[in-house]
C-alpha positions as CSV (number, residue, x, y, z in Angstrom):
1,M,142.5,251.8,35.1
2,A,140.7,249.2,37.4
3,Q,137.6,247.4,36.4
4,D,134.5,248.6,37.9
5,D,133.0,245.6,39.6
6,S,129.6,247.2,39.8
7,H,129.5,247.0,35.8
8,T,127.4,243.8,34.5
9,T,126.8,242.2,31.2
10,H,124.8,239.1,29.9
11,F,125.7,235.6,30.4
12,G,122.9,233.8,28.5
13,Y,119.9,235.3,30.1
14,Q,121.7,235.9,33.5
15,Q,123.4,239.3,34.5
16,V,126.9,238.8,35.8
17,K,129.8,241.2,36.7
18,V,131.8,242.0,33.5
19,A,134.9,240.9,35.3
20,D,133.3,237.2,35.7
21,K,131.9,236.7,32.3
22,A,135.2,235.4,30.7
23,E,135.6,232.8,33.3
24,R,132.2,231.6,33.3
25,V,132.2,231.2,29.1
26,A,135.7,229.5,29.7
27,D,134.1,227.0,32.0
28,V,131.3,226.1,29.4
29,F,134.1,225.3,26.7
30,H,136.3,223.5,29.0
31,S,133.2,221.3,29.4
32,V,132.1,221.0,25.8
33,A,135.6,220.8,24.1
34,A,135.9,217.1,24.0
35,K,132.6,216.5,22.3
36,Y,132.4,220.0,20.5
37,D,132.5,218.6,16.9
38,L,130.3,215.8,17.4
39,M,127.6,218.1,18.8
40,N,128.0,220.5,16.1
41,D,127.3,217.9,13.6
42,L,124.3,216.6,15.7
43,M,122.8,220.0,16.3
44,S,123.1,221.3,12.9
45,A,122.5,217.9,11.0
46,G,126.0,218.7,9.5
47,I,124.9,221.9,7.9
48,H,127.5,223.7,9.8
49,R,130.1,222.5,7.2
50,L,128.1,224.2,4.4
51,W,128.0,227.5,6.4
52,K,131.8,227.3,6.7
53,R,132.3,226.4,3.1
54,F,130.5,229.7,2.1
55,A,132.6,231.8,4.5
56,L,135.7,230.2,2.9
57,E,134.3,231.2,-0.6
58,L,134.0,234.8,0.4
59,S,137.4,234.9,2.2
60,A,139.2,235.5,-1.0
61,V,142.1,233.9,0.6
62,R,144.9,232.4,-1.8
63,S,148.3,231.1,-1.7
64,G,150.9,233.2,0.4
65,H,148.2,234.8,2.4
66,T,148.3,235.1,6.3
67,V,145.0,234.2,8.0
68,L,143.9,234.7,11.7
69,D,141.1,232.3,12.8
70,I,139.8,233.7,16.0
71,A,137.8,231.5,18.2
72,G,138.9,228.6,16.0
73,G,138.4,226.0,18.4
74,T,138.8,222.6,17.0
75,G,140.4,223.9,13.9
76,D,137.6,223.1,11.2
77,L,138.3,226.5,9.3
78,S,142.1,226.6,10.1
79,Y,142.4,223.3,8.3
80,R,140.7,224.6,5.1
81,F,142.6,227.9,5.2
82,S,146.0,226.0,5.6
83,R,145.4,224.3,2.3
84,L,144.2,227.5,0.7
85,V,147.5,229.5,1.7
86,G,149.8,226.9,1.0
87,P,153.5,226.3,2.2
88,Q,154.3,230.1,1.5
89,G,151.3,231.3,3.7
90,Q,150.6,231.1,7.4
91,V,147.5,230.2,9.5
92,V,147.1,231.2,13.0
93,L,144.6,229.4,15.1
94,A,143.6,231.4,18.1
95,D,141.3,230.8,20.9
96,I,140.8,232.0,24.5
97,N,140.0,228.7,25.7
98,E,142.8,226.2,26.5
99,S,140.8,223.2,26.3
100,M,139.6,223.9,22.7
101,L,142.8,225.0,21.6
102,R,144.3,221.7,22.6
103,V,141.7,219.7,20.9
104,G,142.2,221.9,17.6
105,R,146.0,221.8,17.7
106,D,146.1,218.1,18.1
107,R,143.5,217.4,15.5
108,L,145.2,219.5,12.9
109,L,148.7,217.8,13.7
110,D,146.9,214.6,13.1
111,R,145.7,215.6,9.9
112,G,149.4,216.7,8.8
113,V,149.1,220.6,9.1
114,A,152.2,221.8,10.5
115,G,154.4,223.9,8.7
116,N,152.1,226.9,7.8
117,L,150.2,226.6,11.2
118,Q,150.7,228.5,14.4
119,V,148.6,228.4,17.4
120,A,147.9,231.2,19.9
121,Q,145.9,231.5,23.1
122,A,144.6,234.9,22.6
123,D,141.7,237.2,23.8
124,A,139.7,238.5,20.7
125,Q,139.6,242.0,22.6
126,Q,143.3,242.5,23.0
127,L,144.9,240.4,20.1
128,P,148.6,240.1,20.6
129,F,149.8,240.8,17.1
130,P,151.3,243.7,15.3
131,D,149.2,246.3,13.2
132,N,148.4,245.3,9.7
133,T,149.6,241.6,9.9
134,F,146.6,239.6,8.5
135,D,145.0,239.4,5.1
136,C,142.1,237.8,6.4
137,I,140.4,237.1,9.9
138,S,137.6,234.8,10.6
139,I,135.6,234.4,13.7
140,A,133.0,231.6,13.4
141,F,130.4,231.1,16.2
142,G,132.5,233.0,18.7
143,L,131.8,236.6,18.7
144,R,128.6,236.3,20.7
145,N,130.8,234.8,23.5
146,V,132.9,237.8,23.7
147,T,132.3,240.3,26.5
148,D,133.2,243.5,24.6
149,K,132.2,242.9,21.0
150,D,133.0,246.7,20.2
151,Q,136.4,246.3,21.6
152,A,137.1,242.9,19.8
153,L,136.1,244.4,16.3
154,A,138.5,247.4,16.9
155,S,141.2,245.0,17.8
156,M,140.5,242.9,14.7
157,L,140.6,246.1,12.3
158,R,143.7,246.9,13.9
159,V,145.7,243.6,12.9
160,L,144.2,243.4,9.5
161,K,146.2,244.6,6.5
162,P,144.6,247.5,4.7
163,G,142.2,245.8,2.2
164,G,142.0,242.8,4.5
165,R,138.6,241.1,5.1
166,L,136.8,240.4,8.4
167,L,134.4,237.3,8.2
168,V,131.8,236.8,11.3
169,L,129.9,233.8,10.9
170,E,127.5,233.6,13.7
171,F,124.0,232.3,14.8
172,S,121.4,235.3,14.0
173,K,117.7,236.1,13.7
174,P,115.6,234.1,11.5
175,G,113.6,236.3,9.1
176,N,110.4,234.1,9.3
177,R,108.2,234.1,12.2
178,L,107.4,230.5,12.0
179,L,111.0,229.6,11.6
180,E,111.9,231.7,14.5
181,K,109.3,229.7,16.7
182,A,110.5,226.4,15.5
183,Y,114.1,227.5,16.2
184,D,113.1,228.7,19.7
185,A,111.5,225.3,20.5
186,Y,114.6,223.3,19.2
187,S,117.1,225.6,20.9
188,F,115.4,225.5,24.3
189,R,114.1,221.9,24.4
190,V,116.1,219.7,22.1
191,L,119.5,221.1,22.4
192,P,119.9,220.8,26.2
193,L,118.6,217.3,26.2
194,M,121.0,216.5,23.2
195,G,123.9,218.2,25.3
196,K,122.7,216.1,28.5
197,L,122.5,212.6,26.5
198,V,125.8,213.2,24.3
199,A,128.1,215.4,26.4
200,D,126.5,214.9,29.8
201,D,126.2,218.7,30.0
202,A,122.7,220.1,29.5
203,D,123.5,223.5,31.2
204,S,126.5,224.4,28.8
205,Y,124.1,223.8,26.0
206,R,121.3,225.9,27.5
207,Y,123.8,228.8,27.9
208,L,124.8,228.4,24.2
209,A,121.1,228.6,23.2
210,E,120.7,231.8,25.4
211,S,123.9,233.3,24.0
212,I,122.5,233.2,20.6
213,R,119.2,234.9,21.7
214,M,121.3,237.9,23.1
215,H,123.6,238.3,20.2
216,P,123.1,241.3,18.1
217,D,120.8,240.7,14.8
218,Q,122.1,241.2,11.5
219,E,121.7,245.0,11.2
220,T,122.9,245.7,14.5
221,L,126.2,243.8,13.8
222,K,126.5,245.4,10.5
223,T,126.2,248.9,12.3
224,M,128.7,247.7,15.0
225,M,131.1,246.8,12.1
226,I,130.9,250.1,10.3
227,D,131.2,252.0,13.7
228,A,134.3,250.2,14.4
229,G,135.8,251.3,10.9
230,F,135.1,248.7,8.6
231,D,134.1,249.6,4.9
232,R,131.8,247.7,2.4
233,C,130.1,245.8,5.3
234,E,127.4,243.5,4.1
235,Y,125.9,240.1,5.5
236,Y,124.5,237.0,4.0
237,N,121.7,235.1,5.6
238,M,121.8,231.2,5.5
239,T,119.2,228.8,6.3
240,G,116.4,231.4,6.7
241,G,118.6,233.8,8.8
242,V,119.3,231.0,11.5
243,V,123.1,232.0,10.5
244,A,124.4,235.3,9.0
245,L,127.9,235.9,7.5
246,H,129.1,239.4,7.9
247,R,132.0,240.7,5.8
248,G,133.8,243.8,6.2
249,I,136.8,245.3,4.7
250,K,139.8,247.4,6.4
251,P,140.1,250.6,4.5
Protein backbone atom coordinates (compact mmCIF):
# COMPACT_ATOMS: atom_id res chain seq x y z
CA MET A 1 0.00 0.00 0.00
CA ALA A 2 1.37 3.44 -0.87
CA GLN A 3 2.50 5.72 1.97
CA ASP A 4 0.03 8.52 2.75
CA ASP A 5 2.11 11.67 2.37
CA SER A 6 -0.35 13.58 4.58
CA HIS A 7 0.82 11.61 7.66
CA THR A 8 3.39 13.41 9.77
CA THR A 9 5.75 12.56 12.59
CA HIS A 10 8.25 14.44 14.72
CA PHE A 11 11.80 15.23 13.71
CA GLY A 12 13.01 16.74 16.95
CA TYR A 13 10.44 19.43 17.65
CA GLN A 14 9.49 19.78 13.99
CA GLN A 15 6.60 17.98 12.28
CA VAL A 16 7.67 16.38 9.00
CA LYS A 17 6.14 13.93 6.56
CA VAL A 18 6.60 10.32 7.66
CA ALA A 19 8.24 9.55 4.33
CA ASP A 20 10.83 12.31 4.90
CA LYS A 21 11.96 11.53 8.45
CA ALA A 22 14.36 8.69 7.66
CA GLU A 23 16.22 10.81 5.12
CA ARG A 24 16.51 13.74 7.53
CA VAL A 25 17.78 11.49 10.32
CA ALA A 26 20.24 9.98 7.85
CA ASP A 27 21.57 13.45 7.04
CA VAL A 28 22.20 14.08 10.75
CA PHE A 29 24.25 10.91 11.16
CA HIS A 30 26.13 11.36 7.88
CA SER A 31 27.19 14.69 9.36
CA VAL A 32 28.21 13.47 12.82
CA ALA A 33 29.70 10.05 11.98
CA ALA A 34 33.36 11.08 11.88
CA LYS A 35 33.28 12.72 15.33
CA TYR A 36 30.55 10.58 16.90
CA ASP A 37 32.69 8.73 19.46
CA LEU A 38 34.61 11.84 20.45
CA MET A 39 31.37 13.75 20.96
CA ASN A 40 29.91 10.89 23.01
CA ASP A 41 32.89 11.02 25.35
CA LEU A 42 32.68 14.80 25.67
CA MET A 43 28.89 14.95 26.07
CA SER A 44 28.72 12.26 28.75
CA ALA A 45 32.15 12.81 30.32
CA GLY A 46 32.83 9.19 29.40
CA ILE A 47 29.88 7.84 31.42
CA HIS A 48 28.34 6.27 28.30
CA ARG A 49 30.93 3.53 28.66
CA LEU A 50 29.53 2.62 32.09
CA TRP A 51 25.97 2.60 30.71
CA LYS A 52 27.05 0.21 27.98
CA ARG A 53 28.95 -1.99 30.42
CA PHE A 54 25.78 -2.39 32.47
CA ALA A 55 23.88 -3.35 29.30
CA LEU A 56 26.48 -6.03 28.60
CA GLU A 57 26.10 -7.44 32.10
CA LEU A 58 22.32 -7.74 31.69
CA SER A 59 22.58 -9.23 28.21
CA ALA A 60 23.58 -12.69 29.53
CA VAL A 61 25.50 -13.15 26.26
CA ARG A 62 28.00 -15.99 26.37
CA SER A 63 30.20 -18.10 24.14
CA GLY A 64 28.48 -19.36 20.99
CA HIS A 65 25.62 -16.87 21.05
CA THR A 66 24.39 -14.86 18.08
CA VAL A 67 23.91 -11.13 18.74
CA LEU A 68 22.36 -8.35 16.67
CA ASP A 69 23.61 -4.85 17.53
CA ILE A 70 21.04 -2.53 15.90
CA ALA A 71 21.99 1.11 15.34
CA GLY A 72 25.42 -0.17 16.32
CA GLY A 73 27.09 2.83 14.74
CA THR A 74 30.77 2.96 15.47
CA GLY A 75 30.86 -0.51 17.02
CA ASP A 76 31.39 0.02 20.76
CA LEU A 77 28.96 -2.69 21.81
CA SER A 78 29.70 -4.96 18.85
CA TYR A 79 33.36 -5.09 19.88
CA ARG A 80 32.48 -6.17 23.41
CA PHE A 81 29.86 -8.65 22.23
CA SER A 82 32.39 -10.20 19.83
CA ARG A 83 34.68 -10.96 22.77
CA LEU A 84 31.82 -12.52 24.75
CA VAL A 85 30.51 -14.81 21.99
CA GLY A 86 33.98 -16.01 20.97
CA PRO A 87 34.93 -17.76 17.73
CA GLN A 88 31.87 -20.04 17.84
CA GLY A 89 29.45 -17.11 18.08
CA GLN A 90 28.40 -14.37 15.71
CA VAL A 91 27.81 -10.64 16.03
CA VAL A 92 25.96 -8.62 13.41
CA LEU A 93 26.68 -4.89 13.48
CA ALA A 94 23.64 -3.27 11.86
CA ASP A 95 22.90 0.36 11.13
CA ILE A 96 20.64 2.09 8.64
CA ASN A 97 23.23 4.81 8.09
CA GLU A 98 26.04 3.99 5.67
CA SER A 99 28.45 6.57 7.08
CA MET A 100 28.10 5.31 10.64
CA LEU A 101 28.39 1.71 9.49
CA ARG A 102 31.55 2.39 7.54
CA VAL A 103 33.21 4.03 10.55
CA GLY A 104 32.16 1.13 12.79
CA ARG A 105 33.32 -1.56 10.36
CA ASP A 106 36.72 0.06 9.84
CA ARG A 107 37.21 0.57 13.56
CA LEU A 108 36.38 -3.04 14.38
CA LEU A 109 38.69 -4.35 11.67
CA ASP A 110 41.47 -2.14 13.04
CA ARG A 111 40.87 -3.72 16.47
CA GLY A 112 41.22 -7.20 15.02
CA VAL A 113 37.55 -8.20 15.00
CA ALA A 114 36.79 -10.15 11.84
CA GLY A 115 35.98 -13.85 12.13
CA ASN A 116 32.82 -13.56 14.21
CA LEU A 117 31.56 -10.21 12.90
CA GLN A 118 29.16 -9.40 10.08
CA VAL A 119 28.08 -5.94 8.98
CA ALA A 120 24.62 -5.18 7.62
CA GLN A 121 22.97 -1.97 6.49
CA ALA A 122 19.49 -2.56 7.86
CA ASP A 123 16.33 -0.73 8.85
CA ALA A 124 15.19 -1.63 12.38
CA GLN A 125 11.58 -1.50 11.19
CA GLN A 126 12.16 -4.21 8.58
CA LEU A 127 15.05 -6.37 9.74
CA PRO A 128 16.33 -8.57 6.87
CA PHE A 129 16.90 -11.69 8.96
CA PRO A 130 14.98 -14.98 9.35
CA ASP A 131 12.65 -15.58 12.27
CA ASN A 132 14.22 -16.84 15.51
CA THR A 133 17.82 -16.00 14.58
CA PHE A 134 19.35 -14.14 17.54
CA ASP A 135 19.96 -14.91 21.20
CA CYS A 136 20.22 -11.20 22.01
CA ILE A 137 19.40 -7.91 20.33
CA SER A 138 20.72 -4.56 21.54
CA ILE A 139 19.81 -1.10 20.36
CA ALA A 140 21.76 1.66 22.11
CA PHE A 141 20.77 5.29 21.63
CA GLY A 142 19.03 4.47 18.37
CA LEU A 143 15.36 3.71 19.03
CA ARG A 144 14.46 7.37 19.44
CA ASN A 145 15.49 7.99 15.81
CA VAL A 146 13.24 5.24 14.42
CA THR A 147 10.10 6.53 12.71
CA ASP A 148 7.76 3.69 13.72
CA LYS A 149 8.96 2.32 17.05
CA ASP A 150 6.11 -0.18 17.36
CA GLN A 151 6.98 -1.68 13.99
CA ALA A 152 10.65 -1.85 14.98
CA LEU A 153 9.87 -3.63 18.25
CA ALA A 154 7.72 -6.15 16.38
CA SER A 155 10.54 -6.74 13.91
CA MET A 156 13.02 -7.31 16.74
CA LEU A 157 10.66 -9.76 18.44
CA ARG A 158 10.34 -11.73 15.20
CA VAL A 159 14.07 -12.27 14.71
CA LEU A 160 14.80 -13.13 18.36
CA LYS A 161 14.89 -16.76 19.38
CA PRO A 162 12.34 -17.84 22.01
CA GLY A 163 13.90 -16.90 25.34
CA GLY A 164 16.10 -14.29 23.63
CA ARG A 165 16.63 -10.86 25.17
CA LEU A 166 16.07 -7.37 23.81
CA LEU A 167 18.06 -4.57 25.42
CA VAL A 168 17.10 -0.96 24.71
CA LEU A 169 19.61 1.56 26.06
CA GLU A 170 18.29 5.07 25.57
CA PHE A 171 18.14 8.55 27.02
CA SER A 172 15.02 8.91 29.11
CA LYS A 173 13.27 11.12 31.67
CA PRO A 174 15.07 12.13 34.90
CA GLY A 175 13.09 11.41 38.03
CA ASN A 176 14.26 14.51 39.88
CA ARG A 177 12.83 17.90 38.90
CA LEU A 178 16.05 19.79 39.63
CA LEU A 179 18.09 17.27 37.65
CA GLU A 180 15.61 17.58 34.78
CA LYS A 181 16.04 21.37 34.69
CA ALA A 182 19.83 21.09 34.77
CA TYR A 183 19.69 18.43 32.06
CA ASP A 184 17.52 20.65 29.84
CA ALA A 185 19.90 23.57 30.24
CA TYR A 186 22.86 21.36 29.37
CA SER A 187 21.11 19.76 26.39
CA PHE A 188 19.87 22.92 24.72
CA ARG A 189 22.69 25.31 25.53
CA VAL A 190 25.87 23.29 25.91
CA LEU A 191 25.37 20.45 23.40
CA PRO A 192 24.75 22.61 20.31
CA LEU A 193 27.73 24.79 21.24
CA MET A 194 29.91 21.73 21.75
CA GLY A 195 28.69 20.35 18.41
CA LYS A 196 29.62 23.61 16.72
CA LEU A 197 33.10 23.77 18.26
CA VAL A 198 34.07 20.10 17.89
CA ALA A 199 32.10 18.85 14.89
CA ASP A 200 31.21 22.17 13.21
CA ASP A 201 27.55 21.13 13.36
CA ALA A 202 25.31 22.77 15.95
CA ASP A 203 22.06 21.85 14.19
CA SER A 204 22.58 18.09 14.33
CA TYR A 205 23.26 18.19 18.05
CA ARG A 206 20.25 20.44 18.60
CA TYR A 207 18.16 17.78 16.83
CA LEU A 208 19.68 15.03 19.00
CA ALA A 209 18.71 16.95 22.14
CA GLU A 210 15.18 17.47 20.84
CA SER A 211 14.84 13.82 19.83
CA ILE A 212 15.61 12.79 23.41
CA ARG A 213 12.73 14.93 24.71
CA MET A 214 10.34 13.41 22.15
CA HIS A 215 11.26 9.83 23.06
CA PRO A 216 8.77 7.85 25.20
CA ASP A 217 9.46 7.90 28.94
CA GLN A 218 10.38 4.78 30.87
CA GLU A 219 6.88 3.49 31.63
CA THR A 220 5.59 4.27 28.13
CA LEU A 221 8.41 2.37 26.46
CA LYS A 222 7.91 -0.56 28.83
CA THR A 223 4.24 -0.67 27.82
CA MET A 224 5.18 -0.53 24.14
CA MET A 225 7.46 -3.54 24.59
CA ILE A 226 4.71 -5.48 26.37
CA ASP A 227 2.24 -4.58 23.61
CA ALA A 228 4.75 -5.80 21.02
CA GLY A 229 4.74 -9.22 22.69
CA PHE A 230 7.78 -9.14 24.99
CA ASP A 231 7.61 -10.82 28.37
CA ARG A 232 9.15 -9.95 31.75
CA CYS A 233 9.74 -6.34 30.66
CA GLU A 234 11.60 -4.13 33.12
CA TYR A 235 13.86 -1.11 33.11
CA TYR A 236 16.78 0.22 35.09
CA ASN A 237 17.39 3.93 35.54
CA MET A 238 20.95 5.19 35.42
CA THR A 239 22.35 8.61 36.25
CA GLY A 240 19.08 9.64 37.85
CA GLY A 241 16.97 8.52 34.91
CA VAL A 242 18.92 10.48 32.31
CA VAL A 243 19.43 7.06 30.73
CA ALA A 244 17.33 3.91 31.08
CA LEU A 245 18.02 0.34 30.09
CA HIS A 246 14.90 -1.62 29.14
CA ARG A 247 14.99 -5.40 28.92
CA GLY A 248 12.38 -7.75 27.50
CA ILE A 249 12.30 -11.50 26.81
CA LYS A 250 10.73 -13.25 23.81
CA PRO A 251 8.26 -15.85 25.12
